[in-house]
C-alpha positions as CSV (number, residue, x, y, z in Angstrom):
1,M,5.7,-18.5,-16.2
2,R,4.7,-16.2,-13.4
3,E,2.0,-18.6,-12.2
4,R,4.5,-21.6,-12.5
5,T,7.1,-19.7,-10.4
6,Q,4.5,-18.9,-7.7
7,L,3.3,-22.5,-7.5
8,D,6.9,-23.9,-7.5
9,D,7.7,-21.5,-4.6
10,A,4.7,-22.6,-2.6
11,V,5.4,-26.3,-3.0
12,T,9.1,-25.8,-2.2
13,A,8.3,-23.9,0.9
14,I,5.9,-26.6,2.2
15,R,8.6,-29.3,1.6
16,R,11.2,-27.2,3.3
17,L,8.9,-26.7,6.4
18,E,8.2,-30.5,6.5
19,Q,11.9,-31.3,6.3
20,G,12.9,-28.7,8.9
21,L,10.3,-30.0,11.3
22,E,11.4,-33.6,10.8
23,D,15.1,-32.7,11.3
24,G,14.3,-30.7,14.5
25,A,12.3,-33.6,16.0
26,T,15.0,-36.1,15.1
27,L,17.7,-33.9,16.8
28,I,15.6,-33.6,19.9
29,E,14.9,-37.4,20.0
30,L,18.6,-38.2,19.5
31,G,19.6,-35.7,22.2
32,E,17.2,-37.2,24.7
33,M,18.5,-40.7,24.0
34,E,22.1,-39.6,24.4
35,E,21.4,-37.0,27.1
36,D,23.0,-34.4,24.9
37,A,21.6,-31.0,25.9
38,A,23.3,-29.2,22.9
39,S,21.5,-31.4,20.4
40,I,18.2,-30.8,22.2
41,R,18.7,-27.0,22.1
42,E,19.7,-27.2,18.4
43,G,16.6,-29.1,17.6
44,E,14.4,-26.7,19.5
45,E,15.9,-23.7,17.7
46,Q,15.3,-25.4,14.4
47,I,11.6,-26.0,15.2
48,R,11.3,-22.4,16.3
49,A,12.7,-21.3,13.0
50,V,10.2,-23.5,11.2
51,Q,7.4,-22.0,13.3
52,A,8.5,-18.4,12.3
53,E,8.7,-19.4,8.6
54,A,5.2,-21.0,8.8
55,A,3.8,-17.8,10.3
56,R,5.2,-15.8,7.4
57,R,3.8,-18.3,4.9
58,Q,0.4,-18.2,6.6
59,I,0.2,-14.4,5.9
60,E,0.9,-15.1,2.2
61,T,-2.0,-17.5,2.0
62,L,-4.2,-14.5,2.8
63,L,-3.3,-13.1,-0.6
64,S,-5.6,-15.3,-2.5
65,G,-7.9,-12.7,-4.0
66,E,-8.6,-12.5,-7.7
67,A,-6.2,-9.6,-8.3
68,D,-3.9,-10.0,-5.3
69,G,-1.0,-11.2,-7.5
70,N,-1.1,-8.1,-9.7
71,D,0.9,-4.9,-9.9
72,T,-0.9,-2.0,-8.3
73,Y,-1.5,1.8,-8.5
74,L,-1.2,3.7,-5.3
75,E,-2.6,7.3,-5.0
76,V,-1.8,9.8,-2.2
77,H,-3.8,13.0,-1.8
78,A,-3.2,15.8,0.7
79,G,-6.1,16.8,2.9
80,A,-7.1,20.3,4.0
81,G,-4.3,22.2,5.8
82,G,-2.1,23.6,3.1
83,T,1.7,23.0,3.5
84,E,1.3,20.8,6.6
85,S,-0.9,18.2,4.8
86,Q,1.1,18.5,1.6
87,D,4.3,17.7,3.4
88,W,2.6,14.7,5.1
89,A,1.3,13.4,1.7
90,N,4.9,13.5,0.5
91,M,6.1,11.6,3.6
92,L,3.4,9.0,2.9
93,Q,4.4,8.4,-0.7
94,R,8.0,8.1,0.3
95,M,7.0,5.5,3.0
96,Y,5.3,3.3,0.4
97,A,8.1,3.8,-2.1
98,R,10.7,2.8,0.5
99,W,8.5,-0.3,1.5
100,A,8.4,-1.3,-2.2
101,E,12.2,-0.9,-2.5
102,R,12.7,-3.2,0.5
103,R,10.7,-5.9,-1.3
104,K,12.6,-5.4,-4.6
105,Y,9.5,-4.0,-6.3
106,K,9.8,-1.5,-9.1
107,V,8.3,1.9,-8.5
108,E,7.2,4.3,-11.3
109,I,5.7,7.8,-10.9
110,V,2.6,8.1,-13.0
111,E,1.3,11.5,-11.8
112,W,2.7,14.1,-9.5
113,S,1.4,17.5,-8.4
114,D,3.8,19.6,-6.3
115,G,2.6,21.5,-3.2
116,E,2.6,25.3,-3.2
117,E,5.5,25.6,-0.7
118,A,6.6,22.1,0.1
119,G,5.4,18.5,-0.3
120,I,2.8,17.4,-2.8
121,K,-0.9,17.9,-3.4
122,G,-1.1,14.4,-4.8
123,A,0.8,11.6,-6.6
124,T,0.1,8.3,-8.2
125,L,2.7,5.5,-8.1
126,L,2.8,2.3,-10.1
127,I,4.3,-0.5,-8.0
128,K,5.3,-3.6,-9.9
129,G,6.0,-6.9,-8.2
130,H,4.4,-10.2,-7.2
131,N,1.4,-9.7,-4.9
132,A,2.0,-5.9,-4.9
133,Y,-1.8,-5.3,-4.8
134,G,-2.5,-8.1,-2.3
135,W,0.0,-6.6,0.2
136,L,-1.2,-3.0,-0.2
137,K,-4.9,-3.3,-0.7
138,T,-5.7,-2.7,3.0
139,E,-3.8,0.5,3.0
140,S,-6.6,2.5,1.4
141,G,-8.0,5.1,3.8
142,V,-7.1,8.3,5.6
143,H,-3.8,8.5,7.5
144,R,-3.3,11.0,10.4
145,L,-0.1,12.7,11.5
146,V,0.6,14.5,14.8
147,R,3.8,16.4,15.2
148,I,5.5,19.7,16.0
149,S,5.3,21.5,12.8
150,P,8.6,22.5,11.1
151,Y,6.6,25.2,9.3
152,D,5.3,26.8,12.5
153,S,7.6,29.5,14.0
154,N,5.8,29.0,17.4
155,A,6.6,25.2,17.4
156,R,3.0,24.2,18.0
157,R,1.7,20.7,17.6
158,H,-0.3,20.1,14.4
159,T,-2.5,17.4,13.1
160,S,-2.5,16.6,9.4
161,F,-4.4,14.3,7.2
162,A,-3.7,12.6,3.8
163,S,-5.6,9.8,2.0
164,V,-4.2,6.7,0.2
165,W,-6.1,4.8,-2.5
166,V,-4.9,1.4,-3.8
167,Y,-6.2,-0.4,-6.9
168,P,-4.8,-3.2,-9.0
169,V,-3.3,-3.1,-12.5
170,I,-5.5,-5.4,-14.7
171,D,-4.1,-7.6,-17.5
172,D,-5.4,-8.7,-20.9
173,R,-7.4,-11.6,-19.4
174,I,-9.8,-9.1,-17.8
175,T,-12.1,-7.1,-20.1
176,I,-13.6,-3.8,-18.9
177,E,-16.0,-2.1,-21.2
178,I,-16.1,1.7,-21.0
179,K,-18.3,4.0,-23.1
180,E,-16.2,7.0,-24.3
181,S,-19.5,9.0,-24.2
182,D,-19.4,8.5,-20.4
183,C,-16.0,10.1,-20.0
184,R,-14.6,13.6,-20.2
185,I,-11.0,13.9,-21.4
186,D,-8.9,16.9,-20.5
187,T,-5.3,17.8,-21.5
188,Y,-3.1,20.1,-19.6
189,R,0.6,21.0,-19.1
190,S,2.7,18.8,-16.9
191,S,3.8,20.2,-13.6
192,G,7.3,20.3,-12.2
193,A,10.8,20.8,-13.6
194,G,11.3,19.4,-17.1
195,G,12.5,22.1,-19.5
196,Q,10.8,23.7,-22.4
197,H,8.6,20.6,-23.2
198,V,6.9,20.8,-19.8
199,N,6.2,24.5,-20.1
200,T,4.8,24.5,-23.7
201,T,3.1,21.1,-24.4
202,D,-0.3,20.0,-23.2
203,S,0.9,16.4,-22.8
204,A,-0.7,15.4,-19.5
205,V,-4.1,13.7,-19.7
206,R,-7.0,13.6,-17.2
207,I,-10.0,11.3,-17.7
208,T,-13.2,11.7,-15.7
209,H,-15.7,8.8,-15.7
210,N,-19.0,10.6,-15.2
211,P,-21.2,7.7,-13.9
212,T,-18.9,6.9,-11.0
213,G,-17.1,10.2,-10.5
214,I,-13.7,8.4,-10.8
215,V,-10.9,10.7,-12.0
216,V,-7.5,9.5,-13.2
217,A,-4.5,11.4,-14.6
218,C,-1.1,10.7,-16.2
219,Q,1.8,12.9,-17.0
220,Q,4.8,10.6,-16.9
221,E,5.4,10.5,-20.7
222,R,6.4,13.2,-23.1
223,S,3.8,11.9,-25.6
224,Q,0.1,12.8,-25.0
225,H,-0.9,9.6,-26.8
226,K,1.1,7.5,-24.3
227,N,-0.3,9.4,-21.4
228,R,-3.8,8.9,-22.8
229,A,-3.3,5.1,-23.1
230,T,-1.9,4.9,-19.5
231,A,-4.9,6.9,-18.2
232,W,-7.3,4.6,-19.9
233,N,-5.6,1.6,-18.3
234,M,-5.8,3.3,-14.9
235,L,-9.5,4.0,-15.4
236,R,-10.1,0.4,-16.3
237,A,-8.2,-0.7,-13.2
238,R,-10.3,1.6,-11.0
239,L,-13.5,0.3,-12.4
240,Y,-12.4,-3.3,-11.9
241,E,-11.4,-2.5,-8.3
242,L,-14.9,-1.1,-7.8
243,E,-16.4,-4.3,-9.1
244,L,-14.2,-6.3,-6.8
245,K,-15.5,-4.3,-3.8
246,K,-19.1,-5.0,-4.9
247,R,-18.4,-8.7,-5.0
248,E,-17.0,-8.4,-1.5
249,E,-20.2,-6.6,-0.4
250,K,-18.4,-3.5,0.3
251,A,-19.8,-1.3,-2.4
252,N,-21.1,1.1,0.2
253,A,-17.6,1.9,1.4
254,E,-16.5,5.2,-0.2
255,A,-13.2,5.5,-2.0
256,A,-10.5,6.9,0.3
257,S,-10.0,9.8,-2.1
258,K,-13.7,10.6,-2.0
259,T,-14.2,10.7,1.7
260,D,-13.5,13.7,3.9
261,I,-9.8,13.6,4.5
262,G,-10.1,14.6,8.1
263,W,-11.0,13.6,11.6
264,G,-13.2,10.6,12.1
265,H,-12.2,8.9,8.9
266,Q,-8.6,7.9,9.7
267,I,-7.5,4.2,9.6
268,R,-4.1,4.9,11.2
269,S,-2.5,7.6,13.3
270,Y,1.2,8.5,13.4
271,V,2.2,10.4,16.5
272,L,5.7,12.0,16.6
273,Q,5.3,14.4,19.5
274,P,5.0,14.5,22.5
275,Y,5.5,10.7,22.4
276,Q,6.2,8.3,19.5
277,L,3.6,5.8,18.4
278,V,1.9,4.5,15.3
279,K,-1.5,2.9,15.8
280,D,-3.8,1.1,13.3
281,L,-7.4,1.9,14.3
282,R,-8.8,-1.2,12.6
283,T,-6.7,-3.8,14.3
284,G,-5.0,-2.2,17.3
285,A,-1.6,-3.0,15.9
286,Q,1.1,-0.6,17.1
287,S,4.7,0.4,16.6
288,T,6.8,2.6,19.0
289,S,9.2,3.5,16.2
290,P,7.5,5.9,13.8
291,D,10.8,6.7,12.1
292,D,11.2,3.1,11.0
293,V,7.6,3.0,9.9
294,L,7.9,6.1,7.8
295,D,11.1,4.6,6.3
296,G,9.0,1.7,4.9
297,D,9.0,-0.8,7.8
298,I,5.2,-1.4,7.7
299,D,5.0,-5.2,7.2
300,D,3.7,-5.9,10.7
301,L,0.9,-3.3,10.3
302,I,0.0,-4.6,6.8
303,E,0.0,-8.3,8.0
304,A,-2.3,-7.4,11.0
305,S,-4.8,-5.6,8.6
306,L,-4.8,-8.5,6.2
307,A,-5.5,-11.0,9.0
308,H,-8.2,-8.7,10.3
309,R,-9.8,-8.5,6.9
310,V,-9.9,-12.3,6.5
311,Y,-10.5,-13.5,10.1
312,G,-12.3,-10.4,11.5
313,G,-11.7,-9.0,15.0
314,T,-12.3,-5.7,16.8
315,D,-14.5,-3.4,14.8
316,A,-13.2,-0.2,16.2
317,V,-10.1,0.8,18.2
318,E,-9.9,4.1,20.2
319,D,-7.6,6.6,18.5
320,I,-4.6,8.2,20.3
321,D,-4.2,11.9,21.1
């Protein structure tokens, strides 16, 4: 039914574009025949609307990968820098949660680790919705923030780093074989507020896949068995994503959570002081409204990175101070 809905939406969109183009051309033709400037303007506006809709649909055609239509996991990890980076990691996870809400996607917290004073050390979100992985797959990497620190009494400018890692949820059609002997399973107490259960029960589960070094964790359920099942699903998803990268001949690219979360590895910079600018270092795409970006308005940046991934372009863009 999901596939049928997607195909029906695609066919309906093409027919709507064709009809809009035909109607606009007819209005212009009639306007020229009758020398009616209002009809000509209306026809031109209709064709411009068709052009804008076609541009949006063109971006969606970039989401044709094997797993692009799937739900996705999104991990955020704070870099070195203590409270500053942990606060930045929290801002990033909120940005993606707000972006998902704008698209009517469902967001669930799978794993959460609070910072020592503020923010988070790390978090894993499960984002459910059509093409969730396809839209977010190019967001993996290190993100850099420059601002006047609210935690610095001298009001100095600080640079903070956090990493994002995105990988798809896999369904029953895809079989991933994992040897349990290759994995180490640890249980621990969930963090954060939650009453007596959180403080006394080792319900959280962490699985380490020794051959690849991949680590996944889940603490969203009260039951250790449910958390264990979710963690296994996450591990299968990570291994599947790794295989996809190999197929794309990008196996040499290190996972965002495994690279140095610091200078020289960033894919995007967010500058709040002394000026305001967000710049993607892969595509050169920019926004002069960081507040809107951090509130989830990242579609333009995502679309530019998707187009760059498919069509290519500038290999490197100079970072901003």
